[in-house]
C-alpha positions as CSV (number, residue, x, y, z in Angstrom):
1,M,-0.4,-13.2,18.9
2,R,1.5,-10.2,17.6
3,Q,4.1,-10.8,14.9
4,A,6.1,-8.5,12.6
5,V,5.9,-9.2,8.9
6,K,9.0,-8.7,6.7
7,T,9.5,-9.5,3.1
8,A,12.3,-8.6,0.6
9,K,9.5,-8.5,-2.1
10,A,8.5,-5.1,-0.8
11,P,10.7,-2.1,0.1
12,A,12.4,-2.2,3.5
13,A,11.0,0.1,6.1
14,V,12.5,3.6,5.8
15,G,12.2,4.1,9.6
16,P,11.6,2.3,12.9
17,Y,8.5,0.4,12.0
18,S,7.5,-3.0,10.6
19,Q,6.2,-3.5,7.1
20,A,3.1,-5.0,8.8
21,I,2.0,-6.5,12.1
22,K,0.0,-9.7,12.0
23,T,-2.4,-10.6,14.8
24,D,-4.6,-13.6,15.4
25,N,-6.9,-12.8,12.5
26,M,-5.8,-9.4,11.1
27,V,-2.8,-7.8,9.4
28,Y,-2.1,-4.1,9.7
29,C,0.1,-2.9,6.8
30,S,2.2,0.2,7.1
31,G,2.0,2.7,4.3
32,Q,3.7,1.6,1.1
33,L,5.3,4.1,-1.3
34,G,6.1,3.6,-5.0
35,L,9.6,2.3,-4.2
36,D,11.2,-0.4,-6.3
37,P,12.0,-3.2,-3.7
38,A,15.2,-4.1,-5.6
39,T,16.7,-0.6,-5.6
40,G,14.9,1.2,-2.9
41,E,14.4,4.1,-5.4
42,M,11.1,5.7,-6.4
43,V,9.8,4.3,-9.7
44,K,9.7,6.7,-12.6
45,G,6.5,7.6,-14.4
46,G,4.7,9.9,-12.1
47,V,1.6,9.1,-10.0
48,E,0.4,6.3,-12.3
49,A,3.6,4.3,-12.0
50,Q,3.9,5.1,-8.3
51,A,0.3,4.0,-7.5
52,R,0.8,0.7,-9.4
53,Q,4.1,0.1,-7.5
54,V,2.5,1.0,-4.2
55,L,-0.2,-1.6,-4.7
56,R,2.3,-4.3,-5.9
57,N,4.3,-3.6,-2.7
58,L,1.1,-3.9,-0.6
59,E,0.3,-7.2,-2.3
60,A,3.8,-8.5,-1.4
61,V,3.5,-7.5,2.2
62,L,0.0,-9.1,2.5
63,A,1.2,-12.3,0.9
64,A,4.1,-12.5,3.4
65,A,1.5,-12.1,6.2
66,G,-0.7,-14.9,4.8
67,S,-3.4,-12.6,3.2
68,D,-4.1,-10.9,-0.1
69,L,-5.9,-7.9,-1.6
70,R,-9.3,-9.7,-1.5
71,Q,-9.0,-9.8,2.3
72,V,-8.5,-6.0,2.7
73,V,-11.2,-4.3,4.7
74,K,-9.8,-0.7,4.8
75,C,-7.3,1.4,2.9
76,T,-6.1,4.8,3.6
77,V,-4.6,6.7,0.7
78,F,-2.3,9.7,1.1
79,M,-1.6,11.8,-1.9
80,Q,0.7,14.8,-2.5
81,D,-1.9,16.3,-4.8
82,L,-5.6,15.4,-5.0
83,A,-5.6,16.7,-8.6
84,D,-4.1,13.3,-9.3
85,F,-7.0,11.5,-7.7
86,A,-8.5,10.2,-11.0
87,V,-5.2,8.7,-12.1
88,M,-4.7,7.0,-8.8
89,N,-8.3,5.8,-8.7
90,K,-7.9,4.3,-12.2
91,I,-4.9,2.2,-11.0
92,Y,-6.6,1.4,-7.7
93,T,-9.5,-0.2,-9.5
94,E,-7.2,-2.5,-11.3
95,F,-6.3,-4.0,-8.0
96,F,-9.6,-3.5,-6.2
97,P,-12.4,-3.8,-8.9
98,A,-15.6,-2.1,-8.1
99,D,-17.6,-5.2,-8.9
100,A,-15.6,-7.2,-6.3
101,E,-16.8,-5.3,-3.2
102,P,-13.7,-3.1,-2.7
103,P,-12.6,-2.2,0.8
104,A,-13.6,0.9,2.7
105,R,-11.3,3.8,1.9
106,S,-10.3,7.3,2.9
107,T,-8.1,9.5,0.8
108,F,-6.2,12.6,2.0
109,Q,-4.0,15.2,0.4
110,V,-0.9,15.7,2.5
111,A,1.8,18.4,2.4
112,K,4.6,15.9,1.9
113,L,5.3,12.1,1.8
114,P,8.5,10.3,2.6
115,K,11.1,10.3,-0.2
116,D,8.9,12.8,-2.1
117,G,6.4,10.2,-3.0
118,L,3.2,11.1,-4.8
119,V,1.0,8.4,-3.2
120,E,1.2,6.2,-0.2
121,I,-1.4,3.5,0.8
122,E,-1.8,1.6,4.1
123,A,-4.2,-1.2,4.6
124,I,-5.9,-3.4,7.2
125,A,-6.8,-7.0,6.1
126,L,-8.2,-10.2,7.4
127,L,-5.9,-13.2,7.4
128,K,-7.0,-16.1,5.2
């Protein structure tokens, strides 16, 4: 099985890709930005607000796929500036507490993100 996942509770794709692809037992989530799903605009408040919105968007996509954050096995974080790593990490631990066996993760600084985002996170998760 290979099925595209789409939800209005997360921002629409800003290009020719799916919000996620669901397979028999996995869901592969495209990178989420700090976009408000209602307006399609980047949330205000810097990296902290964007990181929080990114993870809310990821939650919405996972829910639409039949999964949730507890089922995430791998995240990849892309940041415009790794000087903001501690701020992003603080928000990340609100969604993936260290005492709850958080997923594997890689974090990279990149030259630029779509829509001038400060942080983008993609995830791979098990289906419930």
